[in-house]
ZAMARGU-4260 file (C-alpha; in steps of 0.2 Angstrom, whole numbers, plus 5000, padded with zeros to 4 digits):
<rodrens>
0) 5000/5000/5000 | 5007/5017/4995 | 5008/5030/5009 | 5014/5048/5009 | 5026/5055/5022
5) 5032/5073/5023 | 5051/5072/5023 | 5062/5086/5016 | 5071/5079/5001 | 5088/5085/5006
10) 5086/5075/5022 | 5085/5059/5012 | 5103/5063/5007 | 5108/5066/5025 | 5100/5049/5030
15) 5109/5040/5016 | 5125/5049/5020 | 5125/5042/5038 | 5119/5025/5032 | 5132/5024/5018
20) 5148/5033/5023 | 5154/5034/5005 | 5142/5049/5003 | 5152/5059/5016 | 5167/5060/5004
25) 5172/5076/4996 | 5166/5070/4979 | 5148/5072/4985 | 5150/5088/4995 | 5141/5100/4983
30) 5126/5088/4983 | 5120/5093/5000 | 5120/5112/4995 | 5109/5109/4980 | 5090/5111/4980
35) 5080/5096/4974 | 5062/5097/4970 | 5060/5078/4968 | 5069/5063/4974 | 5074/5057/4956
40) 5085/5072/4954 | 5093/5068/4971 | 5097/5050/4966 | 5102/5056/4948 | 5115/5068/4956
45) 5122/5055/4968 | 5123/5041/4955 | 5131/5053/4942 | 5144/5058/4955 | 5147/5040/4960
50) 5148/5033/4942 | 5161/5047/4938 | 5171/5042/4954 | 5170/5024/4950 | 5176/5026/4932
55) 5191/5036/4938 | 5195/5021/4950 | 5191/5009/4937 | 5176/4998/4934 | 5176/4981/4941
60) 5179/4967/4929 | 5177/4948/4928 | 5182/4934/4917 | 5168/4929/4905 | 5168/4913/4895
65) 5167/4915/4876 | 5167/4903/4861 | 5173/4909/4844 | 5179/4901/4828 | 5197/4907/4826
70) 5212/4904/4813 | 5224/4902/4828 | 5222/4893/4844 | 5216/4902/4859 | 5211/4894/4875
75) 5204/4876/4873 | 5198/4868/4857 | 5180/4862/4856 | 5184/4846/4846 | 5166/4843/4841
80) 5163/4860/4834 | 5180/4860/4826 | 5177/4844/4817 | 5161/4851/4810 | 5170/4866/4804
85) 5183/4854/4795 | 5169/4844/4787 | 5162/4860/4780 | 5179/4865/4773 | 5182/4878/4786
90) 5200/4877/4792 | 5196/4888/4808 | 5196/4881/4826 | 5182/4882/4838 | 5190/4890/4853
95) 5184/4891/4871 | 5192/4905/4881 | 5190/4917/4896 | 5191/4936/4893 | 5192/4949/4906
100) 5177/4960/4903 | 5168/4975/4911 | 5152/4967/4908 | 5151/4963/4926 | 5134/4961/4935
105) 5136/4976/4946 | 5141/4987/4931 | 5125/4981/4922 | 5114/4986/4937 | 5123/5003/4938
110) 5119/5006/4919 | 5101/5000/4921 | 5098/5013/4935 | 5107/5027/4926 | 5096/5023/4910
115) 5080/5023/4921 | 5084/5040/4927 | 5090/5047/4910 | 5072/5042/4903 | 5063/5050/4918
120) 5054/5066/4915 | 5057/5071/4933 | 5076/5072/4931 | 5084/5089/4926 | 5094/5091/4910
125) 5110/5094/4919 | 5109/5078/4929 | 5104/5068/4914 | 5119/5075/4905 | 5130/5070/4919
130) 5123/5052/4918 | 5125/5052/4899 | 5143/5057/4900 | 5147/5042/4911 | 5136/5030/4901
135) 5147/5033/4886 | 5160/5022/4895 | 5148/5008/4898 | 5146/5003/4879 | 5152/4985/4883
140) 5140/4983/4898 | 5123/4976/4895 | 5108/4983/4903 | 5096/4972/4914 | 5078/4970/4916
145) 5075/4978/4934 | 5063/4965/4939 | 5075/4951/4935 | 5090/4958/4946 | 5095/4946/4960
150) 5099/4958/4973 | 5103/4945/4986 | 5116/4937/4975 | 5128/4953/4976 | 5144/4949/4985
155) 5156/4962/4991 | 5175/4961/4995 | 5190/4972/4996 | 5191/4975/4978 | 5173/4980/4975
160) 5169/4988/4992 | 5166/5005/4983 | 5151/4998/4974 | 5141/4994/4990 | 5134/5012/4991
165) 5131/5013/4973 | 5121/4997/4973 | 5110/5003/4987 | 5106/5019/4977 | 5103/5008/4962
170) 5091/4997/4972 | 5081/5012/4978 | 5080/5019/4960 | 5075/5003/4951 | 5063/4998/4965
175) 5055/5015/4964 | 5056/5016/4983 | 5054/5035/4982 | 5041/5038/4968 | 5035/5056/4966
180) 5035/5073/4974 | 5022/5087/4972 | 5026/5100/4959 | 5036/5114/4966 | 5038/5108/4983
185) 5052/5100/4993 | 5043/5091/5006 | 5033/5076/4999 | 5042/5059/4996 | 5031/5044/4992
190) 5036/5027/4997 | 5032/5010/4989 | 5031/5002/5006 | 5036/5006/5024 | 5047/4991/5026
195) 5060/4997/5014 | 5061/5015/5021 | 5061/5007/5039 | 5077/4999/5035 | 5085/5016/5030
200) 5077/5024/5045 | 5085/5012/5057 | 5102/5012/5049 | 5102/5031/5049 | 5099/5033/5068
205) 5112/5019/5072 | 5125/5027/5061 | 5121/5045/5068 | 5124/5039/5086 | 5140/5029/5080
210) 5147/5045/5073 | 5142/5058/5086 | 5140/5047/5102 | 5153/5034/5100 | 5157/5034/5119
215) 5141/5025/5122 | 5145/5011/5111 | 5130/5012/5099 | 5127/4995/5091 | 5112/4984/5085
220) 5115/4971/5098 | 5107/4954/5101 | 5098/4952/5118 | 5099/4935/5126 | 5084/4927/5134
225) 5083/4927/5152 | 5075/4910/5152 | 5078/4891/5155 | 5074/4878/5143 | 5077/4873/5125
230) 5084/4890/5119 | 5085/4884/5100 | 5066/4886/5098 | 5066/4904/5105 | 5066/4918/5092
235) 5081/4930/5091 | 5079/4947/5100 | 5089/4959/5089 | 5089/4977/5095 | 5089/4992/5082
240) 5100/5003/5093 | 5108/5000/5110 | 5117/5014/5120 | 5128/5009/5135 | 5134/5021/5149
245) 5142/5011/5163 | 5128/5000/5169 | 5114/5010/5161 | 5108/5005/5144 | 5095/5012/5132
250) 5087/5001/5119 | 5079/5010/5105 | 5067/5002/5093 | 5065/5013/5077 | 5048/5012/5069
255) 5044/5019/5052 | 5025/5017/5050 | 5012/5026/5040 | 5002/5027/5056 | 5011/5029/5073
260) 4996/5024/5083 | 4983/5010/5081 | 4964/5011/5083 | 4957/5000/5097 | 4939/5001/5102
265) 4938/5018/5094 | 4953/5024/5104 | 4970/5028/5098 | 4983/5017/5107 | 5002/5013/5105
270) 5004/4998/5094 | 5003/4984/5106 | 5015/4972/5097 | 5028/4986/5098 | 5026/4989/5116
275) 5026/4970/5120 | 5042/4969/5110 | 5052/4984/5118 | 5046/4978/5135 | 5053/4960/5132
280) 5069/4967/5126 | 5071/4978/5142 | 5066/4965/5154 | 5077/4951/5147 | 5092/4963/5146
285) 5089/4969/5164 | 5092/4951/5171 | 5096/4958/5189 | 5080/4969/5189 | 5091/4985/5192
290) 5079/4997/5183 | 5095/5004/5174 | 5089/4997/5157 | 5078/5009/5148 | 5068/5006/5132
295) 5061/5018/5118 | 5050/5017/5104 | 5055/5030/5091 | 5043/5032/5078 | 5045/5043/5062
300) 5032/5057/5063 | 5017/5056/5052 | 5004/5069/5048 | 4993/5062/5062 | 4985/5074/5074
305) 4989/5064/5089 | 5008/5063/5092 | 5014/5050/5105 | 5026/5058/5118 | 5025/5049/5134
310) 5035/5039/5147 | 5030/5025/5158 | 5037/5015/5172 | 5033/4997/5167 | 5039/4983/5179
315) 5052/4995/5186 | 5060/5001/5170 | 5057/5017/5160 | 5049/5014/5143 | 5047/5030/5132
320) 5037/5033/5116 | 5043/5047/5105 | 5042/5053/5087 | 5057/5059/5076 | 5051/5074/5065
325) 5059/5071/5048 | 5051/5086/5040 | 5062/5098/5050 | 5078/5103/5042 | 5093/5092/5046
330) 5099/5103/5061 | 5082/5101/5069 | 5083/5082/5066 | 5101/5082/5074 | 5094/5092/5089
335) 5080/5079/5092 | 5092/5064/5092 | 5104/5073/5103 | 5090/5077/5115 | 5086/5059/5117
340) 5103/5055/5123 | 5103/5070/5135 | 5087/5065/5143 | 5093/5047/5145 | 5109/5050/5153
345) 5102/5064/5165
</rodrens>
């Protein structure tokens, strides 16, 4: 189901910058000062910069098997095909060999995303021109059908680590994660589904705290069950963000929903499953019942009239429900995230 959320387009860039550290390099510095009226332009600008930087560094290549009829031996001889050629009075050899090629799967994905943006009516001419300039060097690279791309099959290592951020941008472009914006406005981004945006939202908050509050060891830590019995059958408890200050801990569960509250008996309430989940995380982490483990549900703010902002003492532990307003400028977002830490450690 497609839902609208009010997020300043430039803030998507900042969220991506924290989630994928490559965007904080000097190659992308000018992007954050530009004004984007739609998300396609933002992605086009990022991808154009990324492709240009990758071309300078060199496109990743792989050996591709080829078969060709040649007058001189290359690689291995295909005996059957060579005999057929001989019978037809063709004195060439059927050769099988490997050739180092830039027609690598990741380059194919990058070309496909660039073409998608070039053909988009919402991308400005200057960004299309920048993409076309890079596309000229992809003449030996095939384009792919977006629906056929195996995203789970991508593997990264030291030699292609620079592709990780580019592949994530391509994923967003080709899945049309961010579809349209209102004409002339910089506020509306439309999302294909909450689940994909939720992943970016969680990663952004975690990486923000890693960068600015590293002294609290921010991490997405697993929580062990405080239980006895066959543990193999219990589900994993994976926190989104955990901050540690001595014996004190804050477990944050980041939630990106189209609605921050649920309707129950004609009344608005906190999502019950979310509250049960964070309560379980906190109580299992606080094995000694110290009351020093806090929990927080941090929702992305929607256009709802009722905005949750409350704190409870549940079983001796503090559980807070807050919203993060992504429609503010990034300085406003930064202050909100800093205030969360200030209130927790006070």
